[in-house]
Backbone as numpy.savetxt, mean C-alpha at the origin, in Angstrom:
# Nx Ny Nz CAx CAy CAz Cx Cy Cz
-15.29 20.96 2.47 -13.81 21.01 2.05 -13.42 19.61 2.83
-12.54 19.06 2.49 -11.91 17.74 3.22 -10.84 18.84 4.32
-11.01 17.92 5.59 -10.05 18.64 6.87 -8.82 18.14 6.92
-7.64 18.52 6.90 -6.41 17.80 7.27 -6.75 16.39 7.86
-7.20 16.25 8.89 -6.92 15.09 9.17 -7.98 14.04 8.57
-9.13 14.48 7.70 -9.84 13.75 7.32 -8.66 13.08 5.98
-7.94 14.14 5.32 -7.15 13.81 4.52 -5.63 12.99 4.57
-5.35 13.11 5.58 -4.15 11.92 6.31 -4.80 11.07 6.78
-6.19 10.64 7.01 -6.77 9.12 7.09 -6.92 8.54 5.75
-7.25 9.23 4.60 -7.33 8.70 3.34 -6.03 8.29 2.70
-4.47 8.91 3.42 -3.84 8.78 2.06 -3.11 7.27 2.71
-2.70 6.28 1.65 -2.17 5.19 2.18 -0.48 5.45 2.37
-0.12 4.77 3.58 1.00 4.62 3.40 2.34 5.00 2.24
1.99 4.03 1.37 2.85 3.98 -0.01 2.82 5.01 -0.97
1.49 6.13 -0.45 1.19 7.41 -1.13 1.79 8.26 -0.22
2.49 8.17 0.80 2.53 9.29 1.61 4.44 9.41 1.67
4.90 7.65 1.30 6.38 7.22 0.95 6.73 8.18 -0.70
5.86 7.68 -1.49 5.92 8.32 -2.78 5.99 10.14 -3.15
5.46 10.57 -1.75 5.32 11.66 -2.01 6.57 12.22 -1.04
7.12 11.78 -0.70 8.74 11.98 0.38 9.64 11.88 -0.31
9.66 11.09 -1.23 10.39 10.54 -1.93 11.82 11.87 -2.55
10.97 12.23 -2.83 11.26 13.42 -4.17 11.55 14.57 -3.20
13.31 14.67 -3.96 14.16 15.74 -2.87 13.41 17.41 -3.25
12.63 17.80 -4.20 11.86 18.75 -4.08 10.73 19.11 -3.11
9.95 18.02 -3.54 9.05 17.80 -2.30 9.29 17.89 -0.91
10.67 17.23 -0.75 10.92 17.35 0.80 11.37 18.98 0.98
11.87 19.59 -0.14 12.26 20.89 0.26 11.05 21.56 0.81
10.05 21.64 -0.07 8.89 22.35 0.22 8.09 22.33 1.54
8.25 20.83 2.09 7.93 20.46 3.33 8.70 21.28 4.38
10.13 21.03 4.05 11.17 22.06 5.22 10.84 23.42 5.24
9.95 23.98 4.24 10.10 25.76 4.22 8.73 26.06 4.78
7.40 24.87 4.38 6.07 25.00 4.66 6.44 24.94 6.56
7.47 23.92 7.01 7.24 23.77 8.47 7.53 25.14 8.91
8.15 26.23 8.62 8.27 27.66 9.30 7.22 28.21 9.16
5.83 28.09 8.35 4.83 28.54 8.33 4.12 28.90 6.91
2.84 28.96 6.90 2.20 28.85 4.84 2.74 29.71 4.35
3.01 29.42 3.16 3.79 30.16 2.06 2.82 29.93 0.72
3.27 31.46 -0.03 2.26 31.53 -0.87 2.80 30.17 -2.40
1.82 29.75 -3.13 2.66 29.17 -4.28 3.94 30.01 -5.11
3.07 31.29 -5.39 4.55 32.13 -6.24 5.64 31.81 -5.58
5.60 32.34 -4.05 6.79 32.66 -3.21 7.55 31.23 -3.56
7.05 30.20 -3.44 7.81 28.75 -3.12 8.36 28.43 -4.70
7.44 28.69 -5.50 7.81 28.43 -7.38 9.42 29.55 -7.22
9.42 30.67 -6.68 10.48 31.05 -6.87 12.06 30.70 -5.95
11.82 29.82 -4.74 12.66 29.04 -4.46 13.07 27.78 -4.89
11.75 27.16 -5.38 12.64 25.74 -5.61 12.83 26.00 -7.13
13.90 24.58 -7.46 14.46 24.42 -8.32 13.49 23.93 -9.57
13.46 24.35 -11.02 12.57 23.88 -12.01 11.57 25.03 -12.30
10.65 24.90 -13.02 9.76 25.98 -13.28 8.38 26.15 -12.49
7.64 26.76 -12.59 6.61 27.13 -11.84 5.62 26.29 -11.58
5.26 25.56 -12.93 4.74 24.22 -13.14 4.80 23.14 -12.49
6.58 23.05 -12.23 6.98 21.78 -12.05 6.67 21.67 -10.14
6.91 23.08 -10.04 6.55 23.51 -8.41 5.10 22.89 -8.18
3.85 23.79 -8.98 2.48 23.53 -8.55 2.75 22.03 -8.68
3.33 20.95 -10.02 2.80 19.55 -9.45 3.01 18.75 -8.73
4.47 19.33 -7.74 4.67 18.78 -7.04 3.70 19.17 -5.18
3.61 20.27 -5.48 2.64 20.66 -4.58 1.03 20.26 -4.38
0.51 19.75 -5.55 -0.45 18.61 -5.79 -0.25 17.26 -5.33
1.11 16.98 -5.37 1.41 15.67 -4.87 1.33 15.70 -3.49
2.06 16.47 -3.16 1.93 16.59 -1.11 0.65 16.92 -1.28
-0.34 17.67 -1.62 -2.01 17.59 -1.12 -2.80 16.51 -1.40
-2.65 16.13 -2.69 -2.98 14.93 -2.73 -2.85 13.31 -1.49
-1.91 13.57 -0.82 -0.94 12.70 0.14 -1.79 13.32 1.49
-2.00 14.68 1.38 -2.54 14.91 2.94 -1.11 15.74 3.52
-0.11 16.02 2.80 1.03 16.88 3.47 0.98 18.26 3.41
0.16 18.69 2.41 -0.19 19.63 2.53 -1.58 20.52 2.13
-2.32 21.60 2.87 -3.57 22.22 2.88 -3.52 23.16 2.18
-4.22 23.69 1.01 -4.14 24.79 0.32 -5.28 25.64 0.55
-5.37 27.00 0.51 -6.27 27.42 0.85 -6.19 28.82 -0.29
-6.93 29.69 -0.26 -7.30 30.50 -1.48 -7.38 32.18 -0.46
-6.86 32.63 -0.59 -7.23 34.78 -0.05 -7.14 35.38 -1.55
-8.39 35.73 -2.14 -8.58 36.46 -3.02 -7.59 35.62 -4.33
-6.79 35.98 -5.04 -6.50 35.65 -5.94 -4.95 34.93 -5.60
-4.45 34.49 -4.67 -3.50 33.81 -4.03 -3.75 32.35 -3.06
-2.98 31.52 -3.55 -2.98 30.52 -3.19 -2.30 29.93 -1.93
-2.38 30.08 -0.67 -1.52 29.72 0.38 -1.05 27.89 0.57
-0.55 27.78 1.16 0.19 26.41 0.96 0.57 26.01 2.70
-0.43 25.31 3.47 0.30 24.99 4.82 0.75 23.59 5.04
1.67 23.20 6.14 1.90 21.98 6.04 0.93 21.56 6.99
1.07 20.09 6.34 -0.21 19.11 7.81 0.46 18.33 8.16
1.10 18.05 9.65 2.10 17.40 10.27 1.38 16.03 10.35
-0.11 15.70 10.65 -0.83 14.77 10.80 -0.43 13.45 10.18
-0.06 13.37 8.47 0.46 12.26 7.95 1.68 11.69 8.47
2.33 13.25 8.90 3.95 12.43 9.16 4.13 11.99 10.52
3.34 12.22 11.31 3.18 11.74 13.11 2.75 10.63 12.70
1.66 10.00 12.12 1.25 9.08 11.99 2.47 7.91 10.90
3.04 8.44 9.93 3.78 7.90 9.40 5.08 7.06 10.40
5.76 8.13 11.58 6.17 7.79 12.30 5.80 6.61 13.12
4.84 6.98 13.71 4.06 5.82 14.83 4.18 5.10 14.39
3.69 4.76 12.83 3.48 3.46 12.36 5.21 2.98 11.75
6.02 3.46 11.33 6.79 2.93 10.99 8.27 3.33 11.40
8.35 4.34 12.11 10.06 4.53 12.52 10.20 4.29 13.91
9.26 4.26 14.62 8.85 4.21 15.93 8.97 2.86 16.37
8.25 1.98 16.12 8.15 0.18 16.30 9.26 -0.07 16.00
10.18 0.41 14.44 11.57 -0.09 14.33 12.68 0.31 14.67
12.55 1.24 15.46 13.36 2.49 16.54 13.28 1.25 18.04
12.27 1.27 18.30 11.70 0.30 19.49 12.74 -1.39 19.00
12.40 -1.77 17.97 12.85 -2.99 18.30 14.44 -2.96 17.77
15.09 -2.32 16.69 16.44 -2.01 16.95 17.18 -1.83 18.64
16.38 -1.42 19.30 16.80 -0.87 20.85 17.27 -2.31 21.40
15.65 -3.28 21.05 15.86 -4.49 21.90 16.83 -5.43 21.17
17.09 -5.12 20.22 18.03 -6.26 19.60 19.59 -5.96 19.84
19.50 -4.57 19.88 21.01 -4.13 20.64 21.34 -4.84 21.72
20.19 -4.64 22.96 20.29 -4.98 24.32 20.39 -6.54 24.21
19.60 -7.01 23.41 20.04 -8.76 23.31 20.81 -8.59 23.21
21.45 -8.39 21.78 22.65 -8.90 21.41 24.02 -8.68 22.36
24.07 -7.34 23.18 24.90 -7.18 24.87 24.80 -8.46 25.58
23.33 -8.99 25.88 23.48 -9.61 26.45 23.98 -11.41 26.06
23.33 -11.26 25.08 24.21 -12.66 24.60 25.84 -12.53 24.25
26.37 -11.60 24.45 27.88 -11.84 24.37 28.52 -11.61 25.86
27.60 -11.53 26.90 28.03 -11.49 27.97 28.21 -12.94 28.35
27.29 -13.79 27.77 26.82 -15.11 28.25 27.84 -16.35 27.44
27.29 -17.25 28.04 28.22 -18.08 27.11 28.05 -19.06 26.02
28.62 -18.98 24.98 27.60 -19.49 23.45 27.06 -20.45 23.99
25.76 -20.08 22.73 24.62 -21.18 22.83 25.01 -21.83 21.30
24.15 -22.82 21.48 23.65 -23.61 20.21 22.88 -23.85 19.32
21.91 -22.54 20.51 20.62 -22.45 19.73 20.37 -20.61 19.46
19.97 -19.80 18.46 19.58 -18.37 18.51 18.47 -18.32 18.89
18.04 -17.13 19.40 16.74 -17.02 19.54 16.26 -16.87 18.72
14.77 -17.18 18.10 14.12 -16.93 16.99 13.97 -15.03 16.99
13.33 -14.51 15.49 13.57 -13.20 15.49 11.95 -12.77 15.55
11.66 -11.47 16.42 10.55 -11.48 16.72 9.37 -11.38 15.37
8.25 -11.51 15.76 7.37 -11.78 14.80 6.64 -9.99 15.53
5.83 -9.76 13.80 5.43 -7.88 13.62 4.18 -7.92 13.07
3.41 -6.96 12.91 2.11 -6.73 12.03 3.08 -5.86 11.55
2.36 -5.59 10.06 2.61 -4.86 9.28 1.41 -4.81 8.36
0.74 -3.26 8.28 -0.29 -3.18 7.28 0.23 -2.30 6.26
-0.67 -2.96 5.01 -0.50 -2.12 3.64 -2.06 -1.64 3.79
-1.93 -0.53 2.75 -3.17 0.02 2.47 -3.30 1.11 1.28
-4.24 0.23 0.10 -3.99 0.86 -1.25 -5.55 1.36 -1.61
-5.88 2.14 -2.35 -7.33 2.98 -2.54 -6.73 2.90 -4.20
-7.91 2.30 -5.35 -7.86 2.75 -6.32 -9.20 3.26 -6.94
-9.49 4.02 -7.35 -10.48 4.41 -8.25 -11.30 4.05 -9.51
-11.98 3.29 -9.62 -12.14 2.48 -11.28 -13.61 3.36 -11.71
-13.67 3.75 -13.01 -14.46 4.31 -13.71 -15.62 3.31 -14.25
-16.05 2.31 -13.39 -16.57 1.12 -13.85 -17.90 0.72 -12.53
-19.05 0.19 -12.77 -19.83 -0.19 -11.83 -19.01 -0.92 -10.75
-19.90 -0.92 -9.44 -19.17 -1.81 -8.72 -19.42 -3.45 -8.86
-20.52 -4.00 -9.61 -20.84 -5.16 -9.93 -19.97 -5.73 -11.30
-19.50 -4.68 -11.94 -18.14 -5.04 -13.21 -17.48 -5.42 -12.29
-16.41 -4.78 -11.24 -15.31 -4.31 -10.98 -15.32 -5.74 -10.01
-16.26 -6.22 -9.27 -16.35 -7.68 -8.70 -16.28 -8.48 -9.51
-17.04 -8.19 -10.65 -16.81 -9.72 -11.69 -15.40 -10.20 -12.26
-14.58 -8.80 -12.44 -13.45 -9.26 -13.03 -12.36 -9.27 -11.62
-12.57 -8.63 -10.76 -11.67 -8.99 -9.73 -11.98 -10.53 -9.20
-13.42 -11.06 -9.13 -13.54 -12.51 -9.01 -13.04 -13.56 -9.31
-13.91 -13.20 -10.60 -14.27 -14.44 -11.80 -13.27 -14.45 -12.40
-12.36 -13.19 -12.96 -11.72 -13.41 -14.48 -10.36 -12.80 -13.81
-9.98 -13.22 -12.67 -8.76 -12.92 -11.90 -7.50 -13.47 -13.00
-7.88 -14.55 -13.42 -6.71 -15.09 -14.31 -5.98 -14.17 -15.77
-7.37 -13.43 -16.03 -7.37 -12.53 -16.80 -6.37 -11.49 -17.04
-6.10 -10.80 -15.56 -5.81 -10.02 -15.57 -4.62 -9.63 -14.65
-4.52 -11.14 -14.12 -3.24 -11.38 -12.98 -1.80 -11.32 -13.50
-0.90 -10.39 -13.32 0.24 -10.74 -14.09 1.37 -12.01 -13.85
1.46 -12.20 -15.14 2.10 -13.29 -15.26 3.89 -13.50 -15.10
4.20 -11.98 -14.73 5.63 -12.15 -14.25 5.54 -12.17 -12.23
3.97 -12.28 -12.12 3.91 -12.89 -10.62 3.93 -14.34 -10.02
3.46 -15.06 -11.13 3.43 -16.45 -10.75 4.78 -16.93 -10.64
5.01 -18.09 -9.99 6.32 -18.60 -9.10 6.77 -19.65 -9.97
5.68 -20.18 -11.03 6.32 -21.39 -11.82 5.84 -21.01 -12.93
6.64 -21.35 -14.06 6.72 -21.22 -15.56 5.42 -22.39 -16.23
5.28 -23.53 -14.79 4.22 -24.63 -15.72 2.78 -24.40 -15.04
2.68 -22.52 -14.40 1.38 -22.59 -14.29 0.51 -22.36 -15.71
-0.45 -22.67 -15.42 -1.19 -22.45 -16.45 -2.36 -21.59 -16.13
-2.96 -21.41 -15.46 -3.44 -20.20 -14.65 -4.13 -20.18 -13.30
-4.32 -18.68 -13.03 -4.47 -18.06 -11.87 -6.08 -18.40 -11.60
-6.28 -18.96 -9.92 -7.68 -19.65 -9.80 -8.01 -19.14 -8.35
-9.19 -18.16 -8.25 -9.81 -17.87 -7.20 -11.02 -18.66 -7.08
-11.78 -19.64 -6.20 -12.33 -20.66 -5.95 -13.54 -18.96 -5.18
-14.72 -18.57 -5.68 -15.48 -17.69 -5.08 -16.30 -18.22 -3.89
-15.91 -18.61 -2.91 -17.11 -19.29 -1.67 -15.77 -19.93 -0.49
-16.69 -19.47 0.44 -16.20 -19.61 1.29 -15.17 -20.80 1.86
-14.03 -21.09 1.96 -13.40 -22.03 2.12 -12.52 -22.14 0.65
-13.10 -21.25 -0.30 -12.24 -21.78 -1.71 -10.53 -21.92 -1.85
-9.99 -21.84 -2.50 -8.41 -22.04 -2.43 -7.96 -20.75 -3.44
-6.94 -19.94 -3.07 -6.80 -19.23 -4.37 -5.24 -19.72 -4.72
-5.08 -19.92 -6.21 -3.76 -20.76 -5.96 -3.61 -20.75 -7.79
-2.11 -20.98 -8.03 -1.89 -21.38 -9.30 -1.96 -23.03 -9.22
-2.43 -23.23 -10.44 -3.17 -24.55 -11.37 -1.79 -24.65 -12.43
-1.37 -25.92 -12.43 -0.12 -26.23 -13.05 -0.41 -27.63 -13.95
-1.82 -27.80 -13.43 -2.09 -29.15 -13.83 -1.93 -30.54 -13.40
-2.47 -31.47 -13.41 -2.12 -32.75 -12.85 -2.23 -32.30 -11.21
-3.20 -31.88 -10.85 -2.42 -31.54 -9.05 -1.31 -31.09 -8.71
-0.82 -30.75 -9.72 0.59 -29.41 -9.02 -0.03 -28.18 -9.28
0.88 -27.53 -8.54 0.83 -25.83 -8.13 1.13 -25.26 -6.96
0.61 -24.08 -6.58 0.64 -22.97 -5.89 -0.22 -22.64 -4.87
-0.62 -23.06 -3.63 -1.57 -22.58 -3.07 -1.59 -20.76 -2.47
-1.97 -19.92 -2.78 -1.60 -18.53 -1.90 -2.10 -18.37 -1.03
-3.68 -18.80 -0.95 -4.44 -18.65 0.13 -5.64 -19.29 -0.24
-6.50 -18.62 0.99 -8.04 -19.22 1.38 -9.14 -18.06 1.54
-10.24 -18.23 0.83 -11.33 -17.42 0.96 -12.07 -17.94 1.97
-12.00 -16.62 3.05 -12.24 -16.65 4.71 -13.63 -16.05 4.49
-14.08 -14.80 3.77 -15.33 -14.27 3.86 -15.60 -13.44 2.53
-16.62 -13.60 1.91 -17.03 -13.13 1.03 -18.85 -12.63 0.76
-18.62 -11.52 0.23 -20.24 -10.90 0.68 -20.17 -10.00 -1.25
-20.54 -10.46 -2.26 -20.46 -10.01 -3.41 -21.93 -8.80 -3.45
-21.31 -7.59 -4.48 -20.07 -7.47 -4.92 -19.48 -6.23 -3.76
-19.58 -6.50 -2.60 -18.99 -5.60 -1.39 -17.81 -5.73 -0.98
-17.72 -7.12 -0.70 -15.80 -7.38 0.30 -15.65 -8.80 0.02
-14.23 -8.90 -0.41 -13.39 -10.08 -0.18 -12.47 -10.17 0.60
-12.65 -10.88 1.58 -11.64 -11.55 2.91 -10.54 -12.72 2.10
-9.36 -12.66 2.50 -8.45 -14.18 2.01 -7.46 -14.19 3.19
-7.41 -15.08 3.15 -6.25 -15.43 4.01 -5.04 -15.91 3.65
-3.77 -15.12 3.46 -2.86 -15.81 2.80 -1.65 -16.28 3.28
-0.32 -16.64 2.51 0.79 -17.26 3.16 1.90 -17.00 2.47
2.88 -16.75 3.42 4.47 -16.03 3.10 5.37 -17.10 3.34
5.93 -17.95 2.18 7.14 -18.97 2.86 8.32 -18.30 3.24
9.04 -19.05 3.65 10.75 -18.32 3.84 10.87 -18.05 2.68
11.02 -18.81 1.55 11.06 -18.93 0.20 11.24 -17.13 -0.03
9.98 -16.66 0.25 9.41 -15.64 -0.28 9.65 -14.24 0.89
10.68 -14.76 1.59 10.75 -13.71 3.00 9.87 -13.96 3.75
9.32 -14.35 4.25 8.16 -15.22 5.52 9.12 -15.94 6.84
8.47 -16.61 7.49 7.01 -16.98 7.36 6.24 -16.28 7.85
5.54 -15.93 7.46 4.27 -14.96 7.72 3.21 -15.20 7.36
2.20 -14.94 7.72 0.34 -14.91 7.42 -0.01 -13.56 7.40
-0.82 -13.56 5.92 -1.30 -12.46 5.72 -2.81 -12.61 5.23
-3.62 -11.73 5.87 -5.05 -10.98 5.62 -5.47 -10.03 4.74
-6.00 -10.38 3.34 -5.91 -9.13 2.78 -7.88 -9.27 2.62
-8.00 -7.67 2.78 -9.45 -7.51 2.46 -9.77 -6.34 1.15
-10.38 -6.92 -0.01 -10.91 -6.01 -0.80 -12.50 -5.34 -0.63
-12.35 -3.90 -0.56 -13.77 -3.64 -0.54 -14.13 -2.42 -1.58
-15.27 -2.70 -1.82 -15.59 -2.04 -3.38 -16.89 -1.49 -3.12
-16.86 -0.05 -3.00 -17.58 1.41 -2.43 -18.35 1.36 -3.93
-19.15 1.83 -3.87 -20.00 2.33 -5.24 -19.84 3.59 -5.15
-19.37 5.10 -5.71 -19.48 5.80 -5.93 -20.77 6.89 -6.35
-20.94 8.09 -6.50 -21.76 8.48 -6.63 -22.02 8.89 -8.27
-20.94 8.89 -8.82 -20.60 8.86 -10.60 -20.66 7.75 -11.17
-20.96 6.65 -10.48 -21.24 5.67 -11.08 -19.91 4.77 -11.14
-18.48 4.94 -10.55 -17.28 4.52 -10.31 -17.36 3.68 -9.20
-16.84 2.91 -9.04 -15.99 1.89 -7.60 -14.91 2.70 -7.24
-14.78 2.55 -5.91 -13.61 2.99 -5.28 -13.04 1.41 -4.67
-12.18 1.28 -4.87 -11.46 -0.22 -4.50 -10.62 0.23 -3.06
-10.66 -0.48 -2.41 -10.29 0.12 -1.38 -9.12 -1.46 -0.55
-7.75 -1.55 -0.75 -6.92 -2.97 -0.58 -6.56 -2.84 0.78
-6.66 -3.63 1.84 -5.74 -3.83 3.16 -5.17 -5.15 3.10
-4.05 -5.11 3.31 -3.08 -6.29 3.69 -2.57 -6.09 5.21
-2.81 -6.85 6.08 -2.16 -7.02 7.25 -1.30 -8.40 7.59
-0.44 -8.21 7.76 0.97 -9.57 7.89 1.19 -9.50 9.06
1.32 -10.52 9.37 1.77 -10.99 10.85 2.97 -12.20 10.75
4.27 -11.38 11.04 5.08 -12.62 10.76 6.47 -11.88 10.77
7.48 -12.80 10.06 8.81 -12.18 10.13 8.64 -11.26 8.38
8.40 -10.16 8.77 8.23 -9.37 7.79 8.92 -8.11 8.14
10.07 -6.98 7.70 10.51 -5.92 7.66 10.40 -4.89 7.02
10.65 -3.81 6.95 10.10 -2.75 6.59 10.49 -2.89 4.55
11.26 -3.42 4.13 12.11 -3.65 2.88 10.88 -4.81 2.20
10.46 -5.41 3.16 9.44 -6.70 2.61 8.46 -6.21 2.70
8.05 -5.24 3.61 6.54 -4.63 3.53 6.23 -3.55 2.29
7.24 -3.12 2.35 7.20 -1.99 0.99 7.31 -2.70 -0.51
8.00 -3.85 -0.72 7.74 -4.36 -1.82 6.31 -5.66 -1.92
6.10 -5.69 -1.24 4.67 -6.49 -1.24 3.92 -5.24 -1.41
4.10 -3.89 -1.14 3.21 -3.01 -1.34 2.96 -2.49 -2.60
4.20 -2.57 -3.25 4.47 -2.12 -4.40 4.48 -3.39 -5.61
4.21 -4.43 -5.16 3.38 -5.34 -5.50 1.85 -5.71 -5.96
1.32 -5.43 -4.87 -0.47 -5.26 -4.67 -0.60 -4.02 -5.81
0.28 -2.89 -5.95 -0.26 -1.81 -6.59 0.16 -2.28 -7.73
1.24 -2.86 -8.41 1.28 -3.27 -9.79 0.10 -4.03 -9.82
-0.32 -5.56 -9.32 -1.48 -5.88 -9.77 -2.78 -5.12 -9.72
-2.74 -4.24 -9.21 -4.34 -3.71 -9.06 -4.57 -2.29 -9.85
-3.56 -1.79 -9.96 -3.17 -0.39 -11.07 -2.73 -0.76 -12.05
-2.22 -1.58 -12.39 -1.37 -2.06 -13.80 -1.92 -3.57 -14.27
-2.64 -4.12 -13.62 -3.38 -5.29 -13.92 -5.14 -5.56 -13.90
-5.50 -5.12 -12.86 -6.78 -5.20 -12.63 -7.42 -3.96 -13.75
-7.12 -2.52 -13.79 -7.34 -1.78 -14.07 -7.60 -1.23 -15.46
-6.01 -1.55 -16.03 -6.12 -1.95 -17.94 -7.06 -2.90 -18.52
-7.08 -3.94 -17.66 -8.00 -4.96 -17.84 -9.80 -4.72 -17.98
-9.55 -3.65 -16.97 -11.02 -3.14 -17.27 -11.36 -2.60 -18.27
-10.29 -1.12 -18.68 -10.40 -0.23 -19.77 -10.56 -1.50 -21.06
-9.46 -2.23 -21.09 -9.74 -2.90 -22.43 -11.22 -3.41 -22.62
-11.52 -3.96 -21.60 -12.75 -4.90 -21.92 -14.07 -3.95 -22.11
-13.87 -2.44 -21.57 -15.08 -1.71 -21.79 -14.88 -0.85 -23.59
-13.43 -0.85 -23.98 -13.39 0.01 -24.71 -14.17 -1.07 -26.67
């Protein structure tokens, strides 16, 4: 059985935010804060049907926020506070400290004579983690991820209507870019590490036009599963001018690219 600490380590921040976003799931966590409860008891207190409550509990369990145990024919639900603590340490505490520093800086600024130049905004590091299980062999996922990227890269993610194709050059120093022909386009990043069919490392760029300036380091890891499928784990470490809202937008963007771009492409090709 997976322990609470192991489940919380597996859940990506985006998955935790999604689990916490629904008011019924938040109410369930509030009730479990007082101690473990049976699914039957929770279903009697929550709005909607018993089936809806079970589905909410399933989402919370997949995110590691609830751990379920069986006692005879009864299912008991226990609150797992570890992911909430990690969420607080990663997202809330740093920003609370940052807000306090900004208020102190503003107080000092107002007490001084007017300046002709303003202090630059502090840079920070934000990490995005995503995981996707695909029912395809690792070599096939690697082929699609690296060599067929133009076929599944969403066109609404391109920056120019002139772009003809999206290119990833599979070699160290290779470019990741939009090709608009005649030497025009936009470079998204560069390959800084590659080990087929296991790992791809990219260094990316986020210009002020898209919320930066910032530098991002993308890591794609492909883990072969015993069932013949592949677990794709993605990490994006962003350093620069990136706030929580921008980080969430980037996380949502990568989720769309991988879950609604790469995954359906592989499914179509396999059929």
